[in-house]
C-alpha positions in Angstrom: 0.0 0.1 -0.1 2.9 2.5 0.5 3.6 3.0 -3.2 -0.2 3.6 -3.8 -0.5 6.0 -0.9 2.5 8.0 -2.4 1.2 8.2 -5.9 -2.4 9.0 -4.4 -0.6 11.8 -2.6 1.3 13.2 -5.4 -1.8 13.3 -7.3 -3.7 15.0 -4.5 -6.1 12.1 -3.7 -6.5 11.6 0.0 -5.7 8.3 1.5 -6.4 6.1 4.6 -3.2 7.0 6.3 -0.7 9.8 5.8 2.3 8.6 3.6 5.8 9.1 4.8 9.6 9.4 3.9 12.6 10.1 5.6 16.0 11.2 3.9 18.9 9.6 5.3 17.5 7.3 8.4 17.9 4.2 5.8 21.9 4.9 6.3 21.8 5.2 10.0 23.2 1.6 10.6 22.5 1.4 14.3 19.0 2.1 13.9 18.5 -0.2 10.8 20.2 -3.1 12.8 17.5 -2.8 15.4 14.6 -2.4 13.1 15.4 -5.1 10.7 17.7 -7.4 12.5 20.3 -7.5 10.0 23.9 -7.2 11.3 25.2 -4.3 9.5 27.4 -1.1 10.1 29.5 1.4 8.1 32.2 -1.2 7.3 29.7 -3.8 6.0 29.9 -4.7 2.5 28.0 -2.8 -0.1 25.7 -5.9 -0.7 24.7 -6.2 3.1 24.3 -2.2 3.3 22.1 -2.4 0.4 20.0 -5.3 1.6 19.7 -3.5 5.2 18.7 -0.2 3.4 15.8 -1.9 1.3 14.4 -3.9 4.4 14.5 -0.8 6.6 12.5 1.4 3.8 10.0 -1.4 3.9 9.7 -1.9 7.6 9.3 1.9 8.1 6.8 2.0 5.2 8.3 4.7 3.1 5.9 6.0 0.5 8.5 8.1 -1.4 12.2 7.8 -1.5 14.1 11.0 -2.0 16.7 10.8 -4.8 18.7 12.7 -7.0 21.4 11.9 -9.4 23.0 15.1 -11.0 25.4 16.4 -8.3 28.9 18.0 -8.0 30.4 15.0 -10.2 29.4 17.1 -12.9 31.2 20.1 -11.7 34.5 18.6 -11.0 36.6 20.3 -13.6 36.1 23.6 -11.7 34.8 23.6 -8.0 35.5 24.7 -4.6 36.3 22.2 -1.8 34.8 23.3 1.5 35.4 20.5 3.6 32.8 18.4 5.2 31.8 17.8 8.7 31.2 14.5 10.1 27.7 13.2 9.4 27.6 9.8 8.6 28.0 7.0 11.1 31.8 6.3 11.7 32.5 10.0 10.4 33.2 8.4 6.9 32.5 11.5 5.3 34.5 14.2 7.2 37.0 16.1 5.1 39.3 18.7 5.9 40.3 19.5 2.4 39.6 23.1 1.4 40.7 24.9 -1.8 39.1 27.3 -4.4 40.0 27.5 -8.2 39.4 31.2 -8.1 42.0 33.8 -6.5 40.0 36.8 -6.8 36.0 37.5 -6.8 36.4 39.3 -10.0 37.3 36.2 -11.9 33.9 34.6 -11.0 32.2 37.2 -12.8 33.4 36.2 -16.1 32.7 32.4 -15.5 30.8 30.5 -18.3 29.7 27.1 -17.3 29.2 25.8 -21.0 32.8 27.2 -21.7 34.3 25.4 -18.7 32.3 22.2 -18.7 31.4 22.0 -22.1 27.8 21.0 -23.2 26.0 18.5 -21.7 25.3 15.2 -23.6 21.4 15.2 -23.5 21.3 11.7 -24.6 23.6 10.3 -22.2 21.9 12.5 -19.6 18.7 10.6 -20.4 20.3 7.2 -20.1 21.8 7.8 -16.9 18.4 9.3 -15.4 16.8 6.1 -16.7 19.3 3.9 -15.3 19.2 5.6 -11.9 15.4 5.5 -11.8 15.4 1.8 -12.6 17.9 1.0 -9.9 15.9 2.6 -7.4 12.7 1.1 -8.3 14.5 -2.3 -8.1 15.8 -1.3 -4.6 12.6 0.2 -3.3 9.9 -1.8 -5.1 7.1 -0.6 -2.6 7.8 3.2 -2.6 7.5 6.0 -5.2 10.9 6.6 -6.8 12.2 9.3 -8.7 15.6 10.8 -10.0 16.6 14.5 -10.4 19.2 17.3 -9.7 21.0 18.6 -6.9 23.0 21.2 -8.3 19.8 23.0 -10.2 21.0 26.5 -9.9 22.2 28.2 -6.6 23.3 25.0 -5.3 25.6 24.6 -8.3 27.0 28.3 -8.0 27.6 27.5 -4.2 29.7 24.2 -5.2 31.5 26.1 -8.0 32.6 29.1 -6.1 32.2 28.3 -2.5 30.4 31.0 -0.1 33.2 33.4 0.3 33.8 34.1 -3.6 30.1 33.9 -4.4 29.2 36.6 -1.6 32.0 38.7 -2.6 31.2 38.4 -6.3 27.5 39.5 -5.7 28.8 42.4 -3.4 31.0 43.6 -6.3 28.5 43.4 -9.3 25.2 41.5 -8.4 24.1 42.0 -12.2 27.2 40.6 -13.5 27.0 37.5 -11.2 23.3 37.2 -12.2 24.4 36.8 -15.9 26.8 34.0 -14.5 23.6 32.5 -13.1 21.9 32.8 -16.4 24.8 31.1 -18.2 24.9 28.3 -15.7 20.9 27.9 -16.1 21.7 27.6 -19.9 24.2 24.8 -19.2 21.7 23.0 -17.2 19.1 22.8 -19.8 19.9 19.6 -21.4 19.6 18.1 -18.1 16.1 19.4 -17.7 15.1 18.3 -21.2 16.7 14.8 -20.3 14.6 14.8 -17.1 11.5 15.5 -19.0 12.0 12.6 -21.2 12.9 10.1 -18.6 10.7 7.3 -17.3 10.3 8.7 -13.8 6.9 10.4 -13.6 7.9 12.3 -10.3 11.1 14.4 -10.4 13.2 15.9 -7.8 14.5 19.4 -8.0 17.0 20.4 -5.3 18.5 24.0 -4.9 19.6 25.4 -1.5 18.4 29.0 -2.4 18.7 30.4 1.4 20.3 30.0 4.7 18.4 29.5 8.0 18.2 33.1 8.5 16.5 33.5 5.1 17.7 35.1 1.9 21.7 35.6 1.6 21.3 38.5 -0.8 18.9 40.9 -1.7 15.4 39.4 -2.6 15.1 41.3 -5.8 18.2 39.3 -7.1 16.2 36.1 -6.8 13.4 37.5 -8.6 15.5 38.7 -11.4 18.0 35.9 -11.8 16.9 32.8 -10.0 12.8 32.5 -10.5 12.8 33.5 -14.0 15.4 30.8 -14.9 13.6 28.3 -13.0 10.5 29.0 -15.3 12.7 28.3 -18.2 14.3 25.3 -16.8 10.9 23.8 -15.6 9.1 24.3 -18.8 10.0 21.2 -20.3 9.2 19.1 -17.1 5.7 20.9 -17.0 4.9 20.2 -20.7 6.0 16.6 -20.3 3.6 16.3 -17.4 6.0 15.5 -14.7 5.4 16.2 -11.0 8.2 18.7 -10.0 9.0 18.2 -6.2 11.2 20.9 -5.2 13.7 21.0 -2.1 15.6 23.8 -0.4 17.2 23.8 2.9 17.0 26.6 5.0 14.1 28.9 5.5 12.4 30.0 2.4 9.2 31.4 3.8 9.7 34.9 1.8 9.9 32.8 -1.5 7.2 30.1 -1.1 4.9 32.0 -3.4 7.7 32.6 -6.0 8.5 29.0 -6.1 5.1 27.9 -6.5 4.5 30.5 -9.4 7.6 28.6 -11.3 5.3 25.7 -11.5 6.5 23.3 -9.0 4.0 20.6 -7.8 5.5 20.0 -4.3 7.7 21.3 -1.5 10.3 19.6 0.7 11.4 21.6 3.5 13.4 21.9 6.8 11.5 22.8 10.2 12.3 26.6 9.9 10.1 27.0 6.7 6.4 27.6 7.7 4.7 24.5 6.7 1.4 25.8 8.1 1.7 28.6 5.6 2.2 25.9 2.7 -0.7 23.8 3.9 -3.1 26.7 4.3 -2.4 28.1 0.9 -1.4 25.1 -1.2 -2.5 22.2 0.6 -5.2 21.4 -1.7 -3.1 22.2 -5.0 0.5 20.8 -4.1 2.1 17.9 -2.3 4.6 19.0 0.5 6.8 16.7 2.7 8.0 17.5 6.4 8.9 18.8 8.7 9.5 17.5 12.1 12.4 19.0 13.8 15.4 16.5 14.2 16.7 18.3 17.1 13.7 17.3 19.3 14.6 13.7 18.3 18.1 14.4 19.2 17.7 15.7 22.7 13.8 15.9 23.4 11.6 14.2 25.9 9.0 11.5 24.7 6.3 14.1 25.4 8.2 16.8 23.3 8.7 14.1 20.5 4.9 13.2 20.5 4.0 16.9 20.5 6.4 17.5 17.6 4.7 14.5 15.4 1.4 15.7 16.4 2.0 19.4 15.2 3.0 18.0 11.8 0.3 15.7 11.3 -2.3 18.3 12.6 -1.1 20.6 9.9 -1.1 18.0 7.1 -3.7 15.5 7.7 -6.5 17.4 6.0 -4.1 18.0 3.0 -4.3 15.1 0.5 -0.7 15.7 -0.7 1.0 15.8 2.8 3.9 13.3 3.6 5.5 13.0 7.1 9.2 13.4 7.3 12.0 14.6 10.0 12.5 17.6 7.8 16.3 17.7 8.5 17.2 14.1 8.6 17.6 11.4 11.3 21.4 11.6 11.8 23.5 8.5 13.4 24.0 10.5 16.6 20.2 10.5 17.4 19.4 8.1 20.3 17.9 5.1 18.8 15.1 4.8 21.4 14.0 8.3 20.3 14.0 7.3 16.6 12.0 4.2 17.5 9.5 6.2 19.6 9.0 8.9 16.8 8.2 6.2 14.3 5.7 4.6 16.8 3.9 7.7 17.4 3.7 8.5 13.7 2.2 5.1 13.1 -0.5 5.8 15.8 -1.1 9.4 14.6 -1.1 8.6 10.7 -4.6 7.4 10.5 -6.9 10.1 9.0 
């Protein structure tokens, strides 16, 4: 029933229970071991990890699996390395490597993505999207699967320039940097056309356009260079009849309406974005995913965890496209008993 609930929700049809997803709990090996009984950890073989992940997603009844394909691997010829804090179990993702290919911010203003990376092979991109989608369907047969892009626009610029150079370039000449964004969006268009032609009916568009405090540059800049490009980039997807599920980390309250106007069909958000506003204005026309606060699972009492799940359920239960999720992941330092209690509460409250 989880797949059927997921597709119904994306099609804005009310289901008997609220569907759910999570973003990285299915790589929290300690939790997975308890839930599935499979002896797995960060050092296990890929085969064992894959088996355990698939079993966990089935056990926790995911109706939708968040997935993207196009990430920073496509920018390897020229990108900033900003290091990475420990997140994954065992700290296997930690990196202290920091470097930037740009010496002065003025260099950033001349950047041309097509000139640097070359034109994207649209046919190959289509093959890769279909392969990725097929692999996920095989791994998670009971959930709605997808494929998509992570470096859609702003996230791509952050990967290329790093925060320091990006902000300095914006401060020096925001219009010139806007043209950098325009050129980058043009480079991304073959991915968008390929995504429009791929087999996945639900596609994921990720773009971190804000900080937790909100916009990092004057909102006028977004409305001149981000959202007009979104409309061009999403046009092939809309014409192909794809459901566009949009994700941004941070707090994008001031841009919810702008994003909706670009033609997306659903929102994925962290706890700092106002899900109540989305539910009230777009709850009958859009799907949305979220947005329990992981900090409450990390250090809250059972009462606080219960109240947080109830907050989300109360907001979303009358909206046909609502999916429950912890809005900023369940990291592996979350007490297992808290994660289990969160799931227990959700299962009790998910019946409509």
